[in-house]
C-alpha positions in Angstrom: -82.5 -47.0 -3.4 -83.3 -45.9 -0.1 -84.0 -42.4 1.4 -84.9 -40.7 4.5 -85.9 -37.2 4.8 -86.4 -35.4 8.7 -87.7 -38.6 9.8 -88.4 -38.5 13.7 -89.4 -41.2 16.3 -90.3 -41.2 19.6 -90.7 -43.9 22.8 -92.8 -42.5 25.1 -91.2 -39.3 25.7 -87.9 -39.9 24.6 -87.2 -38.4 21.3 -84.9 -41.2 19.6 -84.6 -39.8 16.1 -84.6 -36.0 15.6 -85.0 -35.6 11.6 -82.9 -37.8 10.0 -81.9 -37.2 6.8 -80.0 -40.1 4.6 -79.7 -41.6 1.1 -78.4 -44.9 0.1 -77.8 -45.5 -3.4 -78.3 -48.5 -5.4 -74.8 -50.7 -5.2 -74.1 -48.6 -2.3 -72.4 -49.8 1.4 -73.2 -47.2 3.8 -72.1 -47.7 7.4 -73.9 -45.9 10.4 -71.5 -45.4 13.4 -72.2 -43.9 16.7 -72.5 -44.1 20.4 -75.1 -47.0 21.9 -78.3 -45.1 21.9 -77.8 -42.8 19.6 -80.5 -44.1 17.2 -78.9 -46.2 14.9 -80.5 -49.1 15.2 -83.9 -47.6 15.2 -83.2 -46.1 11.5 -82.9 -49.4 10.2 -86.4 -50.6 12.2 -88.3 -48.2 10.5 -87.1 -48.7 7.2 -88.5 -52.2 7.4 -91.3 -51.2 9.4 -90.4 -52.8 12.4 -91.1 -49.4 14.1 -93.5 -46.9 12.8 -91.8 -43.6 12.2 -93.8 -40.4 13.7 -92.7 -37.9 11.1 -91.0 -37.3 7.9 -90.7 -39.8 5.0 -89.0 -43.2 4.1 -88.9 -44.5 0.3 -87.4 -47.3 -0.6 -86.9 -46.9 -4.9 -89.3 -44.4 -4.9 -91.9 -46.3 -3.1 -93.1 -44.8 0.3 -93.1 -46.4 3.3 -96.5 -46.8 4.9 -98.2 -49.5 6.8 -99.7 -50.4 3.4 -96.4 -50.6 1.5 -94.7 -52.7 4.1 -95.3 -56.2 2.9 -93.7 -54.8 -0.6 -90.7 -53.3 0.9 -90.1 -56.1 3.3 -89.7 -58.0 0.0 -87.3 -55.6 -1.3 -85.4 -54.8 1.7 -84.2 -58.0 3.9 -82.6 -57.3 7.6 -80.0 -59.7 9.4 -80.5 -59.2 13.0 -77.7 -58.6 16.2 -79.2 -61.7 18.0 -79.9 -63.9 15.0 -83.5 -64.5 15.3 -83.7 -67.8 13.7 -86.7 -69.9 14.8 -85.5 -72.4 17.4 -87.8 -75.2 16.7 -86.9 -75.3 12.7 -83.8 -76.6 11.2 -81.4 -74.4 9.3 -83.0 -75.3 6.1 -86.4 -74.8 7.3 -85.2 -71.2 8.7 -83.9 -70.6 5.0 -87.2 -71.2 3.4 -89.8 -69.9 5.9 -90.7 -66.8 4.4 -90.0 -68.0 0.3 -92.6 -70.8 0.8 -94.8 -69.6 3.3 -95.0 -65.9 3.0 -94.2 -65.1 -0.9 -96.1 -68.5 -1.9 -92.7 -70.2 -3.7 -93.1 -74.0 -4.3 -91.2 -75.8 -1.8 -88.6 -77.6 -4.6 -87.3 -74.6 -6.0 -87.1 -72.7 -2.8 -85.3 -75.9 -1.2 -82.5 -75.9 -3.9 -81.9 -72.1 -3.9 -81.5 -72.3 0.0 -79.3 -74.9 -0.5 -77.2 -73.2 -3.0 -77.5 -70.0 -0.3 -76.3 -72.3 2.4 -73.4 -73.6 0.4 -72.2 -70.0 -0.8 -72.1 -69.1 3.2 -70.2 -72.4 4.4 -73.2 -73.9 6.0 -74.9 -76.4 3.3 -73.4 -79.5 5.9 -75.6 -78.2 8.6 -78.9 -77.7 6.4 -80.8 -80.2 8.9 -79.1 -78.9 12.2 -81.5 -76.5 14.9 -80.1 -73.5 15.7 -79.1 -74.2 19.3 -76.6 -76.7 17.5 -74.7 -73.8 15.9 -72.2 -71.2 17.3 -73.0 -67.6 16.9 -71.1 -67.1 13.6 -72.7 -70.0 11.9 -76.2 -69.0 13.1 -75.8 -65.3 12.1 -74.5 -67.0 8.5 -77.7 -68.8 8.2 -79.3 -65.1 8.9 -77.6 -63.9 6.2 -78.2 -66.9 3.6 -82.3 -66.1 5.0 -82.1 -62.7 3.9 -80.7 -63.7 0.3 -83.8 -66.0 0.0 -85.5 -63.0 -0.3 -83.7 -62.0 -3.5 -83.4 -58.7 -1.7 -82.6 -55.4 -3.4 -81.1 -54.0 0.0 -79.9 -55.8 3.2 -80.3 -54.0 6.5 -77.6 -55.1 9.0 -78.1 -54.0 12.5 -74.9 -54.7 14.5 -74.5 -58.1 13.2 -71.1 -59.1 15.1 -71.7 -57.7 18.4 -73.1 -60.6 19.9 -70.2 -63.0 18.5 -67.0 -64.5 19.8 -64.0 -62.4 18.6 -62.9 -65.3 16.8 -66.6 -65.5 14.9 -66.6 -61.9 13.9 -64.3 -62.6 11.0 -66.0 -65.1 9.1 -69.3 -63.2 9.4 -67.4 -59.8 7.9 -66.0 -62.1 5.3 -69.4 -62.8 3.8 -70.4 -59.3 4.1 -67.2 -58.2 2.1 -68.4 -60.7 -0.9 -71.8 -59.4 -1.0 -70.3 -55.8 -1.1 -68.1 -56.9 -3.9 -71.0 -58.1 -5.7 -72.8 -54.9 -5.7 -75.4 -55.7 -3.0 -76.8 -52.6 -1.6 -76.6 -52.5 2.4 -77.1 -50.0 5.3 -74.7 -51.4 8.0 -75.1 -50.3 11.9 -71.5 -51.3 12.8 -68.8 -50.8 15.9 -66.6 -52.4 13.4 -64.2 -49.8 12.4 -61.3 -51.6 10.6 -64.6 -53.3 8.5 -66.4 -50.1 7.9 -63.1 -48.3 6.4 -62.6 -51.3 4.5 -65.9 -51.8 3.0 -68.0 -49.2 3.2 -68.1 -46.2 0.1 -70.0 -43.8 3.1 -69.8 -43.5 6.4 -72.6 -41.9 8.7 -72.0 -40.8 12.1 -75.4 -40.8 14.2 -75.5 -38.9 17.4 -78.4 -37.6 19.5 -81.1 -39.0 16.6 -79.4 -37.2 13.8 -76.9 -37.5 11.2 -74.0 -35.6 12.6 -71.7 -36.1 9.9 -71.6 -38.1 6.4 -69.3 -38.7 3.3 -67.0 -41.0 1.9 -65.8 -43.5 4.3 -61.8 -42.6 4.2 -62.6 -38.9 5.1 -65.0 -39.6 8.2 -62.9 -42.0 9.6 -59.2 -40.7 9.1 -60.4 -37.1 8.9 -63.6 -36.3 10.5 -64.9 -32.7 10.1 -67.0 -32.9 13.3 -65.3 -32.6 17.0 -68.2 -35.0 18.1 -67.3 -37.9 15.3 -63.5 -37.5 16.0 -63.9 -38.0 20.1 -66.2 -40.9 19.1 -63.6 -42.6 16.9 -60.8 -42.1 19.4 -62.8 -43.7 22.3 -63.7 -46.7 20.2 -60.1 -47.1 18.5 -58.3 -46.8 22.0 -60.7 -49.6 23.4 -59.7 -51.6 20.4 
């Protein structure tokens, strides 16, 4: 579904991605873990065109990611952001129907009906006419997931979706993501929630210094990693928790 080969990316003189090779199969849940600044979020942003990679190739279901293909890619690969990125002056419902109606030309009536169904799915239908500032972080993130689903995506990218949440709100967002995983949604998730990755991911990839240092089945990587640097990272994270 998603494939990266030798992907590189620099910001000025700082090389962030140093030849990333990664493949996500249709229906697979792959979690990217690793230290801050290792390039995890940049991988996601290059896939959906928020950042332009410098070298290597990225493809989504056989379509190469280029300037020309970005609009089509973004229809097929939605993204849920760390900081929610909801339009502050628009209601929850307006946020969810924004892209289907104004970008993809769907009729407002059917788009609104579907948006309400999606908001009900994430337990936010009662807040359809609220503005984002009236919601908790967990509620805003659930709206973000509904907004992503409104595009009818083939895959969803999650960029540390719980890192901006209060601890008591983390569970409600992870519950929605678990449900999506059980339904077979293809997901690529940057996360620091190791227990979540252990329970949901098919595959875990450890990113360090801009490369995939280790990748394999979640149970193997998180329980018995092959690489010393993966083991050291997991020990630090689990000791903090």
